[in-house]
VEXDREN-2710 file (C-alpha; in Angstrom, 1 decimal):
% VEXDREN-2710
k/r/px/py/pz
1/UNK/-189.3/92.7/-73.6
2/UNK/-186.7/95.1/-75.0
3/UNK/-185.4/94.4/-78.5
4/UNK/-182.1/95.9/-79.7
5/UNK/-181.4/96.3/-83.4
6/UNK/-177.9/97.5/-84.6
7/UNK/-177.3/98.3/-88.2
8/UNK/-174.3/99.3/-90.2
9/UNK/-174.4/102.0/-92.9
10/UNK/-173.1/101.4/-96.3
11/UNK/-172.2/98.3/-98.3
12/UNK/-168.4/98.3/-98.2
13/UNK/-166.6/95.5/-96.3
14/UNK/-167.1/95.9/-92.6
15/UNK/-164.7/98.1/-90.6
16/UNK/-164.5/98.6/-86.9
17/UNK/-165.1/102.3/-87.3
18/UNK/-168.2/102.0/-89.6
19/UNK/-171.0/104.3/-88.8
20/UNK/-174.3/102.7/-88.0
21/UNK/-177.5/103.1/-86.0
22/UNK/-179.2/101.7/-82.9
23/UNK/-182.8/101.1/-82.3
24/UNK/-184.4/99.9/-79.0
25/UNK/-188.0/98.9/-78.9
26/UNK/-189.8/98.3/-75.6
27/UNK/-193.2/98.4/-74.0
28/UNK/-193.0/102.2/-73.6
29/UNK/-191.9/103.0/-77.2
30/UNK/-188.9/103.2/-79.4
31/UNK/-185.6/104.9/-79.2
32/UNK/-183.6/105.2/-82.4
33/UNK/-180.5/107.1/-83.7
34/UNK/-182.1/107.2/-87.2
35/UNK/-183.6/110.4/-88.6
36/UNK/-182.3/113.1/-86.3
37/UNK/-180.7/116.5/-87.1
38/UNK/-177.9/116.6/-86.2
39/UNK/-177.2/113.0/-87.2
40/UNK/-177.0/110.6/-84.2
41/UNK/-175.4/107.8/-86.1
42/UNK/-172.4/106.3/-84.2
43/UNK/-169.3/104.1/-84.7
44/UNK/-171.5/101.1/-84.3
45/UNK/-169.0/98.3/-83.5
46/UNK/-167.3/100.6/-80.9
47/UNK/-170.6/101.7/-79.5
48/UNK/-171.9/98.1/-79.2
49/UNK/-168.7/97.2/-77.2
50/UNK/-169.3/100.1/-74.8
51/UNK/-173.0/99.2/-74.4
52/UNK/-172.2/95.5/-73.6
53/UNK/-169.4/96.4/-71.2
54/UNK/-171.6/99.0/-69.4
55/UNK/-174.5/96.5/-69.0
56/UNK/-172.0/93.9/-67.7
57/UNK/-170.7/96.3/-65.1
58/UNK/-174.3/97.2/-64.1
59/UNK/-175.0/93.4/-63.6
60/UNK/-171.8/92.7/-61.6
61/UNK/-171.3/95.8/-59.5
62/UNK/-173.4/97.8/-57.0
63/UNK/-173.8/100.6/-59.6
64/UNK/-177.3/102.1/-59.8
65/UNK/-177.1/103.4/-63.4
66/UNK/-175.2/103.4/-66.6
67/UNK/-175.5/106.2/-69.2
68/UNK/-174.7/104.9/-72.7
69/UNK/-173.6/107.6/-75.2
70/UNK/-173.1/106.4/-78.8
71/UNK/-169.5/106.7/-79.9
72/UNK/-169.1/110.0/-81.8
73/UNK/-172.8/110.7/-81.4
74/UNK/-175.3/112.5/-79.2
75/UNK/-177.6/109.4/-78.9
76/UNK/-178.0/108.6/-75.2
77/UNK/-179.8/105.9/-73.2
78/UNK/-180.0/105.7/-69.5
79/UNK/-180.2/102.4/-67.7
80/UNK/-181.3/103.0/-64.1
81/UNK/-181.7/100.2/-61.6
82/UNK/-185.1/100.5/-59.9
83/UNK/-184.9/97.3/-57.9
84/UNK/-182.1/94.8/-57.5
85/UNK/-183.2/92.9/-60.6
86/UNK/-185.1/95.6/-62.6
87/UNK/-183.9/98.4/-64.7
88/UNK/-185.6/101.4/-66.4
89/UNK/-184.3/102.1/-69.9
90/UNK/-185.0/105.8/-70.8
91/UNK/-184.4/107.9/-73.9
92/UNK/-184.8/111.7/-73.7
93/UNK/-186.8/111.2/-70.4
94/UNK/-189.2/108.7/-72.0
95/UNK/-189.4/105.2/-70.4
96/UNK/-188.8/102.8/-73.2
97/UNK/-188.8/99.7/-71.0
98/UNK/-188.7/98.5/-67.4
99/UNK/-187.8/94.9/-67.0
100/UNK/-185.2/92.5/-65.7
101/UNK/-181.7/93.8/-66.1
102/UNK/-180.7/90.3/-67.3
103/UNK/-183.3/90.4/-70.0
104/UNK/-182.2/93.8/-71.2
105/UNK/-178.6/92.7/-71.2
106/UNK/-179.6/89.5/-73.1
107/UNK/-181.5/91.5/-75.7
108/UNK/-178.5/93.8/-76.2
109/UNK/-176.2/90.8/-76.5
110/UNK/-178.6/89.2/-79.1
111/UNK/-178.7/92.4/-81.2
112/UNK/-174.9/92.7/-81.1
113/UNK/-174.3/89.0/-82.0
114/UNK/-176.7/89.4/-84.9
115/UNK/-174.8/92.3/-86.4
116/UNK/-171.4/90.7/-85.8
117/UNK/-172.6/87.5/-87.4
118/UNK/-174.2/89.2/-90.5
119/UNK/-171.3/91.7/-91.0
120/UNK/-168.2/90.2/-89.3
121/UNK/-165.1/92.3/-88.9
122/UNK/-161.9/90.8/-90.3
123/UNK/-159.8/89.3/-87.5
124/UNK/-157.0/91.9/-88.2
125/UNK/-159.4/94.8/-87.5
126/UNK/-158.4/96.7/-84.4
127/UNK/-162.0/96.6/-83.0
128/UNK/-162.7/92.9/-83.7
129/UNK/-161.0/91.8/-80.5
130/UNK/-162.8/94.3/-78.4
131/UNK/-166.3/93.4/-79.6
132/UNK/-165.5/89.7/-79.4
133/UNK/-164.3/90.1/-75.8
134/UNK/-167.4/92.2/-74.8
135/UNK/-169.7/89.5/-76.2
136/UNK/-167.8/86.7/-74.4
137/UNK/-167.6/88.6/-71.1
138/UNK/-171.3/89.4/-71.1
139/UNK/-172.2/85.8/-72.1
140/UNK/-170.1/84.6/-69.2
141/UNK/-171.8/87.0/-66.8
142/UNK/-175.2/85.7/-68.0
143/UNK/-173.9/82.1/-67.5
144/UNK/-174.3/81.0/-71.1
END
């Protein structure tokens, strides 16, 4: 089962435009934005919002694929539907995981909720509403 880990760089109070990193671990390996030249870090809260929204659209529309590109980064993941309920997650042409789209979406949601819970954005932050909405909409889509 895929595991998503999102991390924020630095120790200052959280800001919606903070840089951070993403790591996905699956049965086929690991994809991470850490340790690349050039740097593949991304605006992590904005990127999580885009990832959750993209996975929700993949779940709720006839789309066959979703390419995630980390905000202000060259880090890319491709989510390609291989059956009605299965998705391949690839990074640089390497299959990281193939499993239920709902499980992948749930894993991404869990990772995002973990970061937002451990480093919450102030309610006045311009990104706070976006990430909260993306979490709520994906939860509703997954019927939680």
